[in-house]
C-alpha positions in Angstrom: 0.2 0.3 -0.2 1.4 3.5 -0.9 2.0 5.7 1.9 1.7 9.3 0.4 3.3 12.3 2.2 1.9 15.3 1.1 4.5 18.2 1.4 3.4 21.8 2.1 6.3 24.9 1.4 6.0 28.4 0.4 10.2 27.6 -1.7 10.9 31.0 -3.6 14.5 30.3 -3.6 16.9 27.8 -4.3 18.2 27.6 -1.1 14.7 26.6 0.1 13.5 25.1 -2.7 17.0 23.0 -1.8 15.0 21.7 1.5 12.0 20.8 -0.7 14.5 18.6 -2.5 16.3 17.2 0.4 13.2 16.2 2.0 11.4 14.2 -1.1 14.8 12.0 -1.9 14.7 11.7 2.6 10.9 10.5 2.1 11.6 8.6 -0.9 14.3 6.3 0.5 12.5 5.2 3.4 9.3 4.2 1.3 6.8 7.0 1.5 5.9 9.4 -1.7 6.1 12.8 -1.4 3.6 14.8 -3.2 3.7 18.6 -3.9 0.8 20.8 -4.9 0.9 21.2 -8.8 1.0 24.8 -8.5 4.0 24.5 -6.1 5.4 21.4 -8.1 6.1 24.1 -11.0 7.3 27.1 -9.0 9.7 24.5 -7.0 10.7 22.6 -10.7 11.8 26.2 -12.0 14.5 26.8 -9.3 15.9 23.9 -10.7 16.2 21.1 -8.3 15.5 17.4 -8.3 12.0 16.7 -7.9 12.1 13.2 -9.9 9.3 10.9 -7.5 7.5 13.2 -6.4 4.3 13.1 -7.4 1.3 15.5 -7.4 -1.3 16.0 -5.0 -4.9 16.5 -6.1 -7.0 14.8 -3.4 -5.3 11.3 -2.5 -5.4 10.0 0.8 -2.3 11.1 2.6 -0.8 9.8 5.5 0.6 12.8 7.0 1.3 16.4 5.6 4.7 17.8 6.6 5.1 21.4 6.5 8.2 23.1 5.6 8.2 26.9 6.4 6.5 28.7 9.1 3.2 29.4 10.7 1.5 30.5 7.0 2.4 27.2 5.6 0.7 25.4 8.3 -2.8 27.1 8.3 -2.1 26.0 4.4 -1.8 22.4 4.7 -4.4 22.6 7.7 -6.6 24.1 4.7 -5.6 21.4 1.9 -6.0 18.6 4.5 -9.1 20.0 7.1 -11.4 16.6 4.8 -8.7 14.1 6.0 -7.3 12.7 9.2 -3.6 13.6 8.7 -1.8 15.1 11.1 0.1 18.0 10.3 4.1 17.8 11.1 5.9 21.3 11.1 9.3 21.3 10.2 10.7 25.2 10.9 12.6 26.7 8.3 11.5 30.3 9.1 12.3 32.9 11.7 9.5 31.9 14.7 7.7 29.0 13.3 5.5 28.9 16.7 3.5 26.3 15.7 6.4 23.9 13.8 7.4 20.5 16.4 10.9 20.1 15.0 13.7 22.5 13.6 15.4 21.6 10.1 18.7 20.3 11.7 16.8 17.4 13.0 15.4 16.7 9.4 16.9 13.5 9.0 15.8 11.8 12.3 12.5 13.7 12.1 12.2 11.6 8.4 12.9 8.4 10.3 10.3 9.1 13.0 8.0 9.4 10.5 8.9 6.6 8.2 8.6 4.1 11.5 5.4 6.0 12.6 6.9 7.3 16.0 4.8 10.1 16.8 1.8 11.1 19.2 -1.3 13.1 17.4 -2.9 16.0 19.3 -5.8 18.2 18.2 -6.0 21.8 18.1 -9.2 23.2 18.2 -11.1 24.8 15.5 -13.9 27.4 14.5 -16.8 27.5 12.3 -18.0 31.1 10.9 -21.3 31.8 9.4 -22.1 35.2 7.7 -26.1 35.8 7.3 -27.1 38.8 4.9 -30.4 40.1 4.8 -31.2 37.0 7.3 -30.0 34.5 4.7 -26.9 32.6 4.8 -24.4 33.8 2.3 -21.0 32.1 3.6 -19.4 29.9 5.8 -15.8 28.8 6.7 -13.6 27.9 9.2 -10.1 28.9 11.1 -7.4 27.4 13.0 -6.6 30.4 14.0 -8.8 33.1 14.2 -11.5 34.6 12.7 -11.5 38.5 11.8 -14.2 40.9 11.5 -12.3 44.1 10.1 -13.1 47.6 9.0 -13.0 47.9 4.8 -11.4 51.2 4.7 -9.2 52.7 6.5 -10.8 56.1 7.2 -14.3 54.7 7.5 -14.7 53.3 11.2 -16.6 50.2 11.6 -19.6 50.1 14.1 -20.4 46.8 15.8 -22.5 45.1 18.5 -21.3 42.3 20.3 -23.7 38.8 20.9 -22.5 36.3 23.5 -24.9 33.1 24.0 -28.0 35.0 22.2 -27.8 38.1 24.8 -26.2 41.9 23.7 -23.0 42.2 25.7 -21.7 45.9 24.3 -21.6 47.9 20.2 -18.4 50.4 19.6 -16.7 51.8 16.8 -13.3 49.8 16.0 -11.3 48.7 13.0 -12.8 45.5 13.8 -12.9 42.5 16.3 -11.3 39.0 16.7 -12.0 35.6 17.8 -8.9 33.4 18.4 -8.5 29.6 19.5 -6.2 28.7 21.9 -3.8 28.2 19.2 -4.3 31.7 17.6 -3.7 33.1 21.0 0.0 33.7 20.1 -0.6 35.0 16.6 -3.0 38.2 15.5 -4.1 38.0 18.6 -1.4 38.3 20.9 0.0 41.2 18.2 -3.6 43.0 19.0 -2.8 42.6 22.5 -4.9 39.6 23.9 -3.1 37.0 26.5 -1.8 34.3 25.4 -3.5 30.9 26.5 -2.1 27.8 26.4 -3.2 24.8 24.1 -4.6 22.6 26.3 -6.8 25.3 27.9 -10.9 24.7 26.1 -11.5 28.2 25.3 -12.8 31.3 23.1 -10.5 34.7 22.4 -12.3 38.3 21.5 -10.0 40.8 21.4 -11.4 44.0 20.0 -9.3 46.3 17.1 -8.4 49.7 18.6 -12.5 49.9 19.5 -13.9 53.6 21.5 -14.9 52.2 24.2 -14.1 51.9 28.1 -15.4 48.2 27.5 -12.9 47.0 24.7 -10.7 44.5 26.8 -10.0 41.1 25.6 -12.3 38.2 26.7 -11.8 35.0 27.9 -15.2 32.5 27.2 -15.7 29.1 27.9 -15.5 26.8 24.4 -19.5 26.3 24.1 -20.2 30.2 24.0 -22.0 30.8 20.7 -20.5 34.8 19.3 -22.3 37.0 17.2 -21.4 40.3 15.6 -23.3 42.5 13.8 -22.4 45.4 11.9 -24.6 48.0 12.8 -27.0 49.6 9.7 -25.9 53.3 11.1 -21.9 51.8 10.6 -19.8 54.5 8.2 -18.0 51.9 7.0 -18.0 48.2 5.8 -16.4 45.4 7.1 -14.8 42.6 5.6 -14.4 38.9 7.4 -11.0 37.0 7.5 -10.4 33.7 8.3 -6.8 32.9 9.4 -6.0 35.6 6.6 -6.5 33.4 4.2 -10.1 33.3 3.2 -12.8 36.3 2.8 -15.7 37.6 2.8 -17.1 41.2 2.4 -19.3 42.4 4.9 -22.1 45.2 4.6 -24.2 47.4 6.7 -26.4 45.3 8.7 -24.2 41.7 8.1 -24.4 38.9 11.4 -21.3 37.1 11.9 -21.6 33.9 14.1 -19.3 32.0 15.5 -18.6 28.7 17.4 -16.0 26.1 18.5 -16.2 23.5 15.4 -17.0 20.0 16.2 -13.9 19.4 13.8 -10.1 19.5 15.6 -6.7 19.9 13.5 -4.7 17.0 14.2 -1.2 18.0 15.2 2.1 15.8 15.1 3.6 15.7 18.9 7.8 14.8 18.6 8.0 15.6 22.2 6.3 16.1 25.6 8.0 19.3 26.2 6.0 21.7 28.2 3.9 24.9 26.7 6.3 26.8 28.9 9.2 26.0 27.5 8.1 26.6 23.8 7.0 30.1 25.0 11.3 30.8 26.2 12.0 29.8 22.8 10.3 31.1 20.3 10.3 34.2 21.9 13.4 34.7 23.4 11.9 35.0 26.9 14.5 36.1 30.0 14.6 33.5 32.5 18.2 34.1 33.8 17.9 33.6 37.5 16.0 31.1 37.5 17.0 28.7 40.7 13.6 26.2 40.4 11.9 24.8 43.3 14.1 23.5 46.5 12.2 20.1 46.3 13.5 19.5 42.5 17.6 20.1 43.7 
């Protein structure tokens, strides 16, 4: 039985393309069949690397998705594998690569573990979003990191009302509002001033973006919460919905956006049981010099 592996990369240079080539050859040597999207296959081939033996991904059944890049490429892999059970393994070739499980210098040993199926699979929550206009469903999608409602024009403020579990909470003029999963709390939500939420916390995070209101603070809500946002008809500007910065939909006055936790999680490969705290320290280069630890551990 063919063991197909989806490779996801955003290789734009010969050096980046060489990483894809190296990974593909390591997979082939271990009896696995690497696949690339057609557009990526064509782009990387033009960079002069050898992709002999690499197939084209159409919609085949995949054993695992391997991402060679940063968090943006992981979001792309999650999109491609949304309707499959294949887990995603991130190998960081970028700068931070917060969601990546491995670094490039461990590529050979990581491929050994992939071939041996020597890994655990964890689950990350996702969001479902629906947009209603004039009472009719106009758009539906999902997100792994965050759903954002933002103003579509820089000079026009967006007026929204926030609803929690079918009850109005507050309204304000703003640049927008963001709903994040714990995974997304270290992405856009973090940049917007939201708290870091540990991935084992089952919660939703709401972060207003430059809101003109005293009660425009980040909120941490239960995972069963049903959120909604309405673009007020008096709003001076229109809005735009973004899902993970990848899927988008235009919002007019009166649009209603409903967001809830998805029943379908994203499967992620785990290679170690290192605590999330250590990842934060490592990825953000946090100062911990002088820490002595609890006395009982000495």
